[in-house]
C-alpha positions in Angstrom: 0.0 -0.3 0.1 1.4 3.2 -0.9 -0.6 5.7 0.4 1.0 9.1 0.1 -0.7 11.2 2.9 0.9 12.9 5.6 0.7 10.1 8.3 -0.9 11.0 11.7 1.7 11.5 14.2 -0.3 13.2 17.0 -0.8 11.7 20.2 -2.2 8.2 20.7 -2.7 5.7 23.4 -1.8 1.7 22.7 -2.4 -1.2 25.1 0.5 -3.5 24.6 0.5 -7.1 26.0 3.7 -9.7 26.3 2.8 -12.8 26.7 0.8 -13.7 30.0 2.2 -10.7 31.3 -0.7 -8.0 32.0 -1.3 -5.5 29.4 0.2 -1.8 30.0 -1.0 1.4 28.3 1.9 3.3 26.1 1.1 6.9 25.1 3.5 7.8 21.5 3.1 10.3 19.2 5.4 11.3 16.0 7.8 8.6 14.1 7.5 6.2 17.3 3.6 6.2 16.7 4.0 5.9 13.2 6.6 3.0 13.5 4.2 1.1 15.9 1.4 1.4 13.7 3.1 0.4 10.7 4.3 -2.7 12.5 0.8 -3.4 13.6 -0.4 -3.4 10.1 2.5 -5.4 8.8 1.6 -8.4 11.2 4.1 -11.2 10.8 5.5 -10.2 7.8 7.1 -7.1 9.6 8.6 -4.3 8.3 12.1 -2.8 6.7 13.3 0.4 5.8 13.0 -0.7 2.3 9.5 -1.2 2.1 8.6 1.6 5.0 10.7 4.2 4.4 11.9 6.0 7.4 15.1 7.8 8.4 15.5 6.3 11.6 14.1 2.9 11.8 16.4 1.6 14.3 16.0 4.5 16.7 12.0 4.0 16.4 12.4 0.4 17.1 15.1 0.9 20.1 12.3 3.9 21.8 9.9 1.4 21.5 11.5 -1.5 23.0 12.8 0.7 26.1 9.1 1.2 26.4 7.9 -2.7 26.6 7.4 -3.7 23.2 8.9 -6.9 21.8 10.0 -6.7 18.5 12.3 -8.8 16.8 15.2 -7.8 14.2 15.8 -10.5 11.1 18.5 -9.5 9.1 18.3 -10.1 5.3 20.8 -10.0 2.4 19.6 -7.9 -0.7 21.8 -7.1 -4.1 22.2 -4.5 -6.0 24.9 -1.9 -6.3 25.1 -1.5 -2.6 24.3 -5.2 -1.7 24.5 -6.2 1.9 21.8 -7.0 4.5 19.1 -4.9 5.7 16.7 -5.1 9.2 13.2 -6.6 9.1 11.4 -5.7 12.6 8.6 -8.0 13.4 5.9 -7.0 16.3 5.8 -9.6 19.1 3.9 -8.0 21.6 -0.1 -7.8 21.3 -1.0 -4.2 20.7 -4.2 -2.7 19.7 -5.3 1.2 20.2 -6.8 2.1 23.6 -10.1 3.6 23.9 -11.2 6.3 25.9 -12.7 4.0 28.3 -9.3 2.1 28.9 -7.3 5.4 29.3 -9.8 6.8 32.2 -9.4 3.6 34.1 
């Protein structure tokens, strides 16, 4: 999906659960929000900086991990004039947008 509209980057609240641990609320904005929503939308396929261009994917993933979100990094080879490897980030936490009732609780 190549939607060229500017992504929503204002404040948003997410419910995050890792395995059997209790869920917690995470308040995000900006590119961290964009990265988490991209990972949620990508599902088990995950995201790469190639198919979801962003200037600092590794920085967004670092911030999300620091906040408690479980994200796996897979390394994939690529060809071309600058062959090498790139990262694919896969979300393993269960994440959903929190509704206003959850935020007030």
